[in-house]
N, C-alpha and C positions, 0 to 999 in steps of 0.2 A: 495931412499934417506937412506945414512949410520947412524947406529946408534949414531955413534959419533955428527953428523951435529944435529940430532932429538934431543939428549941431550941437545945441546947448545941452540936450539932454545926454548926448555920446559925451560930451566934454565933463558934465556933472558925473557921470559914471565912471570915466576915467580917474577924475579926481579923488572919488571915492575909493577905488580900486588901490590906488598910489598911497591913500593914508591908510589903508589896511595893510598893505605891505610892509610900509616906512614903521607902524604899528608893530607889527609882526618882529620885524629886525629889532625894533627898540628894545622890546620884550626879551627876546632872544639873546641881546648884548648883555642886558641887565641880569638874566639868569647866568650868563657865563662869567660876568663879573662877580656875582654872589659865590657861585662856586668856586671861583681863583680865590676869595677873600678867605672862604671858610677852609679852602685846601692849604692857604699860608697859614691860616690860625692854627689848623691842626698840626701842620708840620714845622710850624715855627720857623717862617720865611717872613724877610721882609721887616715890617713893622711889628711884626709879632715875635720877631726874635728874643729881644731883651737880652737874658744873661744865658739863655738857652742854646743849645746845639741845633744849627738849622738842617733841616731834613728828617729830624726824629720826634716822633711824636713823645708827649708827656708820659713818665712813667714807663719809659722803655729803655733798652739796652741793646747796641748792637757792636757787630765786629767790623772794624773798617777793612775792606778787603784790600786795596791798594795802598802799599806802602812807598815812600821815597826813595829815590836812588840813594842818597846819603845814608838812610837807615841800613838799607841793604848792604852797604859798603862797612858800616860801623859795627853790624851785629850780625851774628850767624841765625839768630832767630829774633823776632821783634814782632810784637801785636799792640794793637789798639782798639779798646772797647770806649765808644760814646756811650753817654747816659744825659737824660732830662729826668730828674727823679725828685721827688719830695723828701727823702730820707735825709738825715742830718750825718749819717755816720756810715763809713766803708771800712772793712776789715779785712786785710787778705790774711788767709791761714795756709800754712805749711803741715801737710802730714807726711810723715815718713813711716814706710812699711818694710819689715824684712819679712819677705813671704807673706801670710796673711795677717802677721802681728803688727798691729802699729807701734811704733817705737817712741815717736815723738809727736806733738802735735805744738805748733808754735805759731805766734802771731805777729811777723816782722814787720807789718806796714798798717798805720790807720791814717784814715783822712776824718777829719771831722770831731776830733776828740776836743770838747771846751775846755779841758783842766789843761792839756798842753799847749793847745795852739791860742788860748785866751779868747776865743772868739766863737760866736755860736753860728754855725752854717744854715742859711733857709733852703734846704735842698742842695743836693749835689748834683750840678752842671757841668759837662765837661769832659774829658778825655782821661781815660788810666791807660797808660802806656806801659809795656814792660818787654826786656829783651836782653839776650846774652850776647856781650860784647864779643866780638872775634877773638877767638883763641883763648878765651877766659872760660873759669867756671863759677859765675857769679852772676845774678841776676839783677839789673836796675829797674825799679819799679818807679813810676813818675805820675801823680796826677795833676793834671792842668785846667783851671776853672776859670771863670771870669773874674780875675783879680785875686786869685788863689791857688797858690801852687804847694804840693808836696813830694817830697823825694826821699826814697829808701832803697834798700838793697839787699838781695839775698845771697850769702855766700854759702854755696853746697859745701864747702869743706868745712865750713864752721857749725852749719846746722845740722850736716848729713854726714855720710861716710859712704859715697858711691865707690864702687872698685872700678878703676879707672881701665883695667884692662879687658872689662867685660863687654864694652861698648854700650853707648846708649840709644834708646829710641825715644823718640818724643812727640808728643801731639797737642794741639790748641784747639780749643774747643769754639765752635761758630755760635753767633747770636745774631740772628735777623731783625730784631728790633720790631717783631711782631707782638709779643706776648708781654702783657701788663706784669710790671716786677713784684714779687712778693718779699715781704719782709722776713728777715731770719732765714731765708733760703740759702742754700750753697748754692752758687754760680760758679761752676768748673772753669777754670781760664787755661791752665798748663798742666801736662802728664810727662813724666819721663820715667822710663825703667829700664832696668840692665838685662841684658842676655835675651835671648828670643826677638818674636815678633809681635807687633800689636794689632790689636782689631783697627778696624775703622770707627766702629763705634766706641767712642771716647769712657762711655760708662760701662761698655762691656769688659774693658781693661782693668775696672776697679772691682769686679764680681770675685766672690770667695774662689772659685775655680782658676781665674788668671792670677791672682795673688799668689796662690800656692805655686804656681808655676813659676813665679819671677822671683828672682832673689831679693830685688830692691826697686822700691817704686817709690817717687814723689809726685805728690798731687797737690799743687795750688788752685786754691778757689777762694771767691770773696761772699762776703755776707754783709747785705745793706741793712741798716735800722733805722 
């Protein structure tokens, strides 16, 4: 075989190898692009966001871990729950116990009631924020969605009769945003009790045994419909 023919064969072989490598890279880039698009679609980023909360899957709620410095200055306690849901109504419930006896059950705040707002929402998507202003005994509740806002407040002295000299212990519930929401389920938000220590487990503080040991208990939760 002559040198020229050998060189041609080597060149053709290299060209085929180069094309294979480029083809493999192109397929990999396409796969990464598709994975990225699927990820953005699932977690509502970029062009898939629309009126939803970015970084949160559909039909999920999650607790925002970091609060702003301004919030820390204005509130003794503040919490934010983000949500992307197809429900049309959110109701905040407040249950007040003396010992294990339920004394009162109120609904001081609601979002998505068409009779009150005059509009029907197509799914609640946004942030539910609630906090106790520094030095006060009332809770401000705020829901902020895309082009929609609702605000209310809970006055502890109005709804309840906490004994101020007994000391308060309080706890917030934490949601990771992994579980799909269920309609008509209690989603605990906030708990405060007078006297004694609280368990780390939120729901354990609402057991009959713990309620018996505690003079007064306030529990706040939301129900989605």
